[in-house]
Every structure is written in C-alpha cells, then in structure tokens.
N, C-alpha and C positions, 0 to 999 in steps of 0.2 A: 944826200937820199936816206941813208942809215941813220944817220945824228939827228932828224926828223920827226922820222918815227917814234926813234927813243924819245926826244923829247914831247912829241904828243901823248906817248903811251902814260910817261909820269905824269901828264900831265890831267889824263882825264885820274889817274889813279887819288891824284892831292885833291880831284873833285867828289870823288866816289866817296873819301875819305870823309870829307866837310860835310855834305851829305848825309852820310851814318852819323858822326855826331851831332848834327842837328836833333835826328828822328829818336835817337833812343837816349831817355830821361836818365839824367843825374844817378838815378839810387835802385836799377835797373841794372846787368849783369853780374860776374865774375867777382865784382871791386862792391857792388851792394852787398852784398850777402857775407859781409867778413863778419859781423856781429852772430850772424844765424847759424847754430848749429855746432858751437862750440862749446867748451867747458867756462863755468866762470868763474875758478878757483885758479885754474893754471894754462886753460887758451888753448888746447887742444881742440881741432877738430875732431866731431861724435859722430861716431858712423855705429849709424842703427840704434834702437833703444835703448839699450842699456848703458848703466852708469860708466862713467869715465875711471879709470883703471887709477887715478890719482887717489880717488877717493873723497875726495870734497869735494865732488859735484853735486850741486844743492837746484839742479833744473829739473 
C-alpha cells in the first residue's frame, strides 16, 4: 500500500513539473535574466546604479 502511495505521489510530481515547463516561456525566469545587470567587461553582477568595481564598465 505504501509503495502505491509513493508511486502516485511521484507520478503527480512529474505531471506538475511537465505542466510547469509548458506554461513558462523559455526567456523568462532566473536563467533568462543572466545577461541583464552584468558588467560588460568582467561579467560581474551589478548591484545598484553605481559603476562596476573593475572600472571598465561601459553600461
């Protein structure tokens, strides 16, 4: 009985994951924002509006 419950739970989680991937467009989410807010010279994430500490920031 316990194996049946665990199996149904895992199948339900797989179905939720598949529907979640279908709903979200590929350009959104944390992975789609990688190029934004980074220094063009060194690639560090920029926090705030100030220049990058490397001194080569041109954004």
